C-alpha positions in Angstrom: -37.4 -23.2 -52.3 -38.6 -20.4 -50.1 -36.4 -21.0 -47.0 -32.6 -20.5 -46.6 -30.2 -23.3 -46.1 -28.6 -23.5 -42.6 -25.5 -25.6 -41.9 -24.6 -26.5 -38.3 -21.0 -27.4 -37.8 -18.8 -27.4 -34.7 -15.7 -25.3 -35.2 -12.8 -25.2 -32.8 -10.5 -22.2 -32.9 -7.2 -23.1 -31.3 -4.9 -20.4 -30.1 -1.3 -20.7 -31.0 1.0 -21.9 -28.2 2.7 -19.0 -26.7 6.5 -19.2 -26.7 8.4 -18.7 -23.6 11.2 -16.2 -24.2 14.2 -16.5 -22.0 15.1 -13.0 -20.8 18.1 -12.0 -18.7 17.1 -10.8 -15.3 17.5 -7.1 -14.8 19.6 -7.5 -11.7 21.9 -10.1 -13.4 24.9 -8.3 -14.9 27.6 -9.4 -17.2 30.9 -8.8 -15.3 32.8 -8.4 -18.5 30.6 -5.5 -19.7 29.8 -2.4 -17.7 26.2 -1.5 -17.4 24.7 1.1 -19.7 24.8 1.5 -23.4 27.7 2.5 -25.7 27.4 6.1 -26.9 26.1 6.4 -30.4 29.0 8.5 -31.5 31.4 5.8 -30.4 29.5 3.2 -32.5 29.4 5.6 -35.5 33.2 6.1 -35.2 33.8 2.4 -35.1 31.5 2.0 -38.1 33.5 4.6 -40.0 36.7 2.7 -39.2 35.2 -0.5 -40.4 33.8 1.0 -43.6 37.2 2.5 -44.4 38.8 -0.9 -43.9 36.2 -2.5 -46.2 37.0 -0.1 -49.0 40.8 -0.1 -48.6 40.9 -3.9 -48.7 38.6 -3.9 -51.8 35.9 -6.1 -50.1 33.5 -3.4 -51.3 34.3 -1.5 -54.5 33.3 2.0 -53.4 31.5 4.1 -50.8 28.4 4.4 -53.0 27.9 0.7 -52.9 28.3 0.7 -49.1 25.7 3.4 -48.8 23.3 1.4 -51.0 23.9 -1.8 -49.0 23.4 0.1 -45.8 20.2 1.8 -47.0 21.5 5.2 -46.2 22.3 8.2 -48.5 25.8 8.9 -49.7 25.7 12.2 -47.8 25.0 10.4 -44.5 27.8 7.9 -45.2 30.1 10.9 -45.8 29.0 12.4 -42.4 29.9 9.2 -40.7 33.2 8.8 -42.5 34.2 12.3 -41.6 34.6 11.1 -38.0 37.8 9.4 -39.1 39.2 12.9 -39.9 39.4 13.7 -36.2 42.7 13.8 -34.4 43.8 10.4 -33.1 43.5 11.5 -29.5 39.9 12.6 -30.0 39.0 9.4 -31.7 40.5 7.5 -28.8 38.5 9.6 -26.3 35.3 9.0 -28.3 35.9 5.3 -28.5 36.4 5.1 -24.7 33.5 7.3 -23.7 31.8 5.9 -20.6 28.6 3.9 -21.1 25.4 6.0 -20.9 23.2 4.9 -17.9 20.1 6.8 -19.0 19.0 9.8 -21.0 20.3 11.2 -24.2 23.9 11.0 -25.4 25.8 14.0 -24.1 28.0 14.2 -27.3 26.3 13.8 -30.7 27.7 13.3 -34.1 26.3 16.6 -35.1 28.5 18.3 -32.4 31.6 16.7 -34.0 31.0 17.8 -37.6 32.6 21.3 -37.2 35.6 19.7 -35.4 36.1 17.1 -38.1 35.9 19.8 -40.8 38.9 21.5 -39.3 42.1 20.1 -40.9 44.5 21.3 -38.2 44.6 18.8 -35.3 45.7 21.4 -32.8 42.6 23.4 -33.5 40.5 20.3 -33.4 41.9 19.6 -29.9 40.9 23.1 -28.8 37.4 22.7 -30.2 37.1 19.3 -28.5 38.0 20.8 -25.1 35.5 23.6 -25.7 32.9 21.0 -26.5 33.7 19.0 -23.3 33.4 22.2 -21.2 29.8 22.6 -22.5 29.0 19.0 -21.6 28.8 17.3 -18.2 32.1 16.7 -16.5 31.9 12.9 -16.6 31.3 12.8 -20.4 34.8 12.1 -21.7 38.4 12.3 -20.8 40.2 15.5 -21.7 42.6 15.5 -24.7 45.7 17.5 -24.3 
């Protein structure tokens, strides 16, 4: 055979049906939740409290297991857990930081590391006030 073989077939390529995703309207707000996002440092502090509870109640055997389950290093888990070393008033102020409307978080976890490393709560409170003075006035309530 000197000629090539040609096959003629009709092929239909169907596109997948596009799913309609219900999205909340931008102007529709949930009255139970203020607009904006929860500051990352507040979420990390809440995570630290939850992790402490998991280990204390023996749900998880140790912090290394939690780090492995969370796909983070043990050092990073330690940084997060150190937030629980802050004075109670500072923790409360962090947990009740106002929602962030736009832009970066004014207080970062890195800013709190030297404060958490200080064992004296009075010194922590002074360091916290200094931190707040360097940040915008509407960032957080003052701790006395």
